C-alpha positions as CSV (number, residue, x, y, z in Angstrom):
1,M,0.0,0.0,0.0
2,S,1.3,3.4,-0.9
3,A,1.9,6.1,1.7
4,P,-0.3,9.1,1.7
5,A,1.2,12.2,0.1
6,P,3.4,14.0,2.6
7,R,3.1,17.7,3.2
8,L,6.3,19.7,3.8
9,R,5.8,22.6,6.2
10,I,8.6,25.1,6.5
11,A,10.0,24.9,10.0
12,T,10.1,28.0,12.2
13,A,11.8,28.8,15.5
14,V,8.8,27.3,17.3
15,D,9.5,23.9,15.7
16,V,13.2,23.8,16.8
17,P,12.6,21.7,20.0
18,R,10.7,19.0,17.9
19,L,13.3,19.1,15.2
20,C,16.0,18.5,17.9
21,E,14.1,15.5,19.2
22,L,13.9,14.1,15.7
23,M,17.5,14.8,15.0
24,A,18.5,13.0,18.3
25,E,16.5,9.9,17.1
26,N,18.2,10.1,13.7
27,Y,21.7,10.4,15.2
28,A,21.0,7.6,17.8
29,E,19.9,5.3,14.9
30,A,23.0,6.1,12.9
31,G,25.4,6.0,15.9
32,Y,26.4,9.7,15.6
33,P,27.2,11.8,18.6
34,F,24.4,14.3,19.2
35,D,25.1,17.8,20.5
36,P,21.7,19.4,21.5
37,A,23.1,23.0,21.7
38,A,24.7,22.7,18.2
39,A,21.5,21.2,16.7
40,R,19.4,24.0,18.2
41,A,21.8,26.7,16.9
42,C,21.8,25.1,13.4
43,F,18.0,24.8,13.2
44,E,17.6,28.4,14.5
45,A,20.0,29.7,11.9
46,L,18.1,28.0,9.1
47,A,14.8,29.3,10.4
48,R,16.3,32.9,10.5
49,D,18.1,32.9,7.1
50,P,16.4,31.3,4.1
51,E,19.6,32.0,2.0
52,L,21.2,29.2,4.0
53,G,18.5,26.7,3.0
54,E,15.3,25.4,4.4
55,T,14.1,22.9,7.0
56,W,10.7,21.2,6.8
57,L,8.6,19.1,9.0
58,V,7.3,16.1,7.0
59,L,3.6,15.8,7.8
60,V,1.3,12.9,7.1
61,G,-2.3,13.5,8.0
62,G,-1.3,16.3,10.4
63,E,1.2,14.0,12.2
64,V,4.9,14.7,12.2
65,A,6.5,11.9,10.2
66,G,10.0,13.3,10.0
67,Y,12.0,16.2,8.8
68,A,14.1,17.3,5.8
69,V,16.9,19.9,5.4
70,L,18.1,21.5,2.2
71,A,21.4,23.4,2.5
72,L,22.1,25.8,-0.3
73,G,25.4,26.4,-2.0
74,F,26.9,27.5,-5.3
75,S,29.0,25.4,-7.8
76,L,31.2,26.2,-10.7
77,E,31.1,22.6,-11.8
78,Y,27.3,22.6,-11.9
79,R,27.1,26.2,-13.2
80,G,25.1,27.8,-10.5
81,R,23.1,27.1,-7.4
82,D,23.5,23.7,-5.9
83,A,22.2,22.2,-2.8
84,F,22.7,19.4,-0.3
85,V,19.9,17.3,1.1
86,D,21.6,17.5,4.5
87,D,19.1,15.4,6.3
88,L,16.0,13.4,5.5
89,Y,14.7,11.5,8.5
90,L,11.4,9.6,8.8
91,V,10.3,8.1,12.0
92,P,10.3,4.2,11.8
93,A,6.5,4.0,11.8
94,H,6.4,5.9,8.6
95,R,9.0,4.0,6.6
96,G,8.5,1.4,3.9
97,G,5.4,2.7,2.2
98,G,6.8,5.2,-0.3
99,L,6.9,8.2,2.0
100,G,10.6,8.7,1.6
101,R,10.2,8.9,-2.2
102,R,7.4,11.3,-1.9
103,A,9.2,13.5,0.6
104,M,12.3,13.5,-1.7
105,D,10.0,14.5,-4.7
106,A,8.7,17.4,-2.6
107,V,12.2,18.5,-1.6
108,E,13.4,18.3,-5.2
109,A,10.4,20.4,-6.3
110,V,11.4,23.1,-3.8
111,A,15.0,22.9,-5.0
112,R,13.9,23.5,-8.6
113,E,11.8,26.5,-7.5
114,R,14.9,27.9,-5.8
115,G,16.9,27.6,-9.0
116,V,19.0,24.6,-7.9
117,T,20.9,23.0,-10.8
118,A,22.4,20.0,-8.9
119,L,21.2,18.3,-5.8
120,H,23.7,16.3,-3.6
121,L,23.2,13.9,-0.7
122,E,25.2,11.4,1.3
123,V,24.1,7.9,2.2
124,E,25.9,5.6,4.7
125,R,27.7,2.8,2.9
126,D,25.8,0.2,4.8
127,N,22.3,1.7,4.3
128,A,21.4,-0.3,1.2
129,R,17.7,0.6,1.5
130,A,18.3,4.3,1.4
131,E,20.9,4.0,-1.4
132,A,18.4,1.9,-3.5
133,L,15.8,4.7,-3.0
134,Y,18.2,7.4,-4.1
135,R,19.3,5.4,-7.1
136,R,15.7,4.9,-8.2
137,L,15.3,8.7,-7.9
138,G,18.2,9.3,-10.3
139,Y,21.0,10.0,-7.9
140,R,24.4,8.7,-9.0
141,D,27.7,8.0,-7.3
142,K,30.2,10.3,-9.0
143,D,33.0,7.9,-8.0
144,R,34.6,10.6,-5.8
145,K,35.3,10.6,-2.1
146,L,33.7,13.3,0.0
147,M,36.5,14.7,2.1
148,T,35.8,17.0,5.1
149,K,37.9,19.1,7.2
150,L,36.4,20.7,10.3
151,L,37.5,24.3,10.7
152,A,37.8,25.8,14.2
153,P,35.9,29.1,14.5
154,Q,38.0,32.2,14.7
155,A,38.1,33.7,18.1
156,G,35.5,36.5,18.4
157,A,34.0,35.6,15.0
158,A,30.2,36.4,14.7
159,G,28.2,33.2,15.1
160,A,31.3,31.2,16.1
161,R,30.3,28.0,17.9
162,Q,31.8,24.6,18.5
163,T,30.6,21.7,16.3
164,S,30.8,18.0,16.6
165,E,31.3,15.7,13.6
166,P,28.6,13.1,13.0
């Protein structure tokens, strides 16, 4: 049976506590360390500044089924605005019925409206189910390694905060 169509509702500052709860569940499932203060600061920044991206609550029949985050960037390689699906999390009770695909379709539609020319995401190497979904949606492995270096904030820099790597 197919899942009902999700509705994405833009998250506001009022939603930050619920988003943090969902992120804590997501990180616990994935085995990532969770920093509540950093999560709160990031969700608040996205709620304040739409140029950074957008966060949505994924709703099904009025019930919160998860959340999605689109972080905006710019790419020479992709000739313009690109974006990263930084998080898509569905609570376990809402998985397996097509909701993930429909939520991704909704995220992609918003990305197109915002002029995004390329959409990126990460998937854990051992998450075959999510990888299969993303492949069906047209995402391809570019046979590159994503390499990351965490930068320490400059002393006294506006908005400087400590981060923890998931």
